[in-house]
C-alpha positions in Angstrom: -0.1 0.2 0.1 1.4 3.5 -1.0 1.8 6.2 1.7 -0.6 8.4 0.0 -3.6 5.5 0.3 -2.6 4.6 3.6 -4.9 5.7 6.4 -4.1 7.0 10.0 -5.7 7.9 13.2 -5.0 12.1 13.8 -3.7 13.1 17.1 -7.0 14.5 18.2 -8.9 11.5 16.9 -10.4 13.5 14.3 -9.4 16.3 12.1 -11.9 18.8 13.3 -10.6 18.8 16.6 -7.0 19.1 15.9 -7.1 22.9 17.0 -7.7 21.7 20.8 -5.3 19.1 21.0 -2.5 21.0 22.4 -4.3 23.1 24.4 -6.8 19.5 26.4 -3.3 17.8 26.6 -1.5 20.3 28.3 -4.4 21.0 30.8 -4.7 17.5 31.8 -1.2 17.6 32.4 0.7 15.7 29.1 3.4 18.4 29.1 4.5 17.4 32.6 4.2 13.9 31.6 6.6 14.6 28.5 9.4 16.4 30.6 9.5 13.2 32.6 10.1 11.2 29.4 12.8 13.5 28.5 14.9 13.3 32.0 14.4 9.4 31.5 16.2 9.6 28.3 19.7 11.6 29.8 20.4 13.5 26.6 23.7 14.7 25.7 25.0 17.2 23.1 25.7 15.9 19.9 22.9 13.1 20.3 20.6 12.7 17.2 17.1 11.9 17.9 13.8 11.1 16.4 9.9 11.4 17.6 7.8 9.0 15.9 4.3 10.3 15.7 5.6 13.4 16.4 2.0 15.0 16.0 2.0 18.9 16.6 5.3 18.8 17.9 5.3 19.3 21.3 8.1 16.9 22.3 10.3 17.6 19.8 10.1 21.4 20.5 10.8 20.7 24.0 13.5 18.5 23.3 15.2 21.1 21.2 14.4 24.1 23.6 15.9 22.2 26.5 18.8 20.6 24.3 19.8 22.7 21.7 23.2 20.8 20.9 20.9 17.8 20.1 19.9 17.2 16.6 16.0 16.7 16.3 13.7 14.8 14.0 9.9 14.2 14.2 8.0 12.5 11.7 4.3 12.0 11.5 2.0 10.8 8.4 -0.5 13.7 9.4 0.1 16.9 6.9 -1.9 18.9 9.4 -0.3 18.0 12.1 3.0 18.8 10.9 2.0 22.2 9.7 1.2 22.8 13.5 4.5 21.6 14.7 6.5 23.4 12.0 4.9 26.7 13.4 5.3 25.7 17.2 9.1 25.2 16.3 9.4 28.3 14.6 7.6 30.4 17.3 10.4 28.9 19.9 13.2 29.9 17.5 14.4 26.4 17.3 15.6 24.3 14.2 13.9 20.7 13.9 13.5 18.6 10.9 10.3 17.3 10.2 9.1 14.6 8.0 5.9 13.1 6.8 5.9 9.4 7.0 4.7 6.1 8.8 6.7 4.8 12.4 6.7 1.1 10.3 8.4 2.6 7.4 11.1 5.1 8.5 12.8 6.7 5.5 16.4 6.9 7.5 19.3 4.5 7.5 19.9 2.1 9.9 21.9 3.4 13.0 21.6 6.5 12.9 19.7 7.5 16.2 21.4 7.9 19.3 17.6 8.1 20.8 14.1 7.2 19.4 10.7 8.9 21.3 7.2 7.7 20.9 4.9 10.1 23.2 0.6 9.2 23.5 1.2 7.6 19.7 1.5 3.9 20.5 -2.4 3.3 21.2 -3.3 4.8 17.8 -1.8 1.8 16.0 -3.6 -1.1 14.6 -2.3 -4.1 16.3 -0.6 -5.6 13.2 1.5 -2.3 12.8 2.8 -2.2 16.3 5.4 -4.8 15.8 6.4 -3.5 12.4 6.9 0.2 14.3 9.0 -1.6 17.1 11.1 -3.3 14.4 11.7 0.0 12.5 12.8 1.6 15.8 15.4 -1.2 16.7 16.5 -0.8 12.7 17.0 2.8 13.2 18.8 3.2 16.7 22.3 2.9 16.9 23.9 0.0 19.2 23.4 1.1 22.9 20.7 3.4 21.8 17.6 4.0 23.9 14.2 3.7 22.9 11.5 5.9 25.5 7.9 5.5 25.1 5.3 7.4 27.2 1.5 6.1 26.7 -1.8 5.3 28.2 -1.9 2.2 30.4 -4.0 -1.1 29.2 -6.5 -2.8 31.3 -4.2 -5.1 33.5 -2.9 -2.2 35.0 -6.5 -0.9 36.9 -9.1 1.2 36.3 -8.9 4.2 34.2 -10.4 7.8 34.2 -13.7 8.9 31.9 -11.0 11.1 30.0 -9.3 7.6 28.9 -12.6 6.0 27.5 -13.5 9.6 25.6 -9.9 9.6 24.3 -9.6 6.2 22.8 -11.4 2.5 22.8 -11.4 0.1 25.2 -10.0 -2.6 22.6 -7.2 0.0 22.3 -6.6 0.3 25.8 -6.2 -3.5 25.6 -3.7 -4.2 23.3 -1.8 -1.5 25.3 -1.1 -3.7 28.1 2.0 -3.7 29.9 2.6 -7.5 29.0 1.6 -6.9 25.3 4.0 -3.7 24.9 6.9 -5.8 26.8 6.1 -8.3 24.6 6.0 -6.7 21.5 9.5 -4.7 22.3 11.3 -8.2 22.8 9.7 -9.4 19.5 11.2 -6.5 17.8 14.8 -7.0 18.5 15.1 -4.6 21.5 16.8 -5.5 24.7 16.5 -5.2 28.3 12.4 -3.9 27.7 10.7 -2.6 31.1 8.2 -0.3 32.5 10.4 2.5 34.4 7.5 4.6 35.6 3.7 4.7 36.3 2.0 7.8 36.9 -1.9 8.9 37.3 -3.3 11.3 35.5 -6.9 13.1 34.8 -7.3 10.9 31.9 -6.6 7.8 33.4 -2.8 5.9 33.9 0.0 6.5 31.8 3.5 4.6 32.1 6.8 4.9 30.9 8.9 2.0 29.0 12.4 2.0 27.9 14.5 -0.7 25.8 18.0 -0.5 24.0 18.8 -1.7 20.8 
């Protein structure tokens, strides 16, 4: 299937709700959650990092503002979200490379990134794309490079708030269970996958995962 005919779930669920995505996520604590993800990654000057499913560019802009000596790339299939991401980066006066594409078909050479991030994206993927995406992540990471993921937790972790079910279906939550995520990471070739943190937010529980190439 060509990229032009592939479908995807927009960051806000629907194109019409995209303008409300950033303020709602910020109100619910999403920006603070991303800062924790960034702290886990322990970035150093000269690193090259990739954010898959970068959406409206909040995380990549945050990375560049706090780590100006890091090279930052964001990729997302949604041209409307990327347009907002470019405006956000320009407003912050930071240089970020934005590419349109899918996480399971990354248009980059092997072993070129020190860190790959995923922030509130993995639950959007259909089951058959999750494994392919993680294999693509493993391919582009340098040996010893780290994959750092933040997302909603699946049902085996307990109850979820009403916002969680408004943002995504029960089936998508089921596919995001801790055991499922860790299993997919191992199957993709990523090493030492683990859940490193868990927090409660207004829209439910979120979890932080990490693995190495």
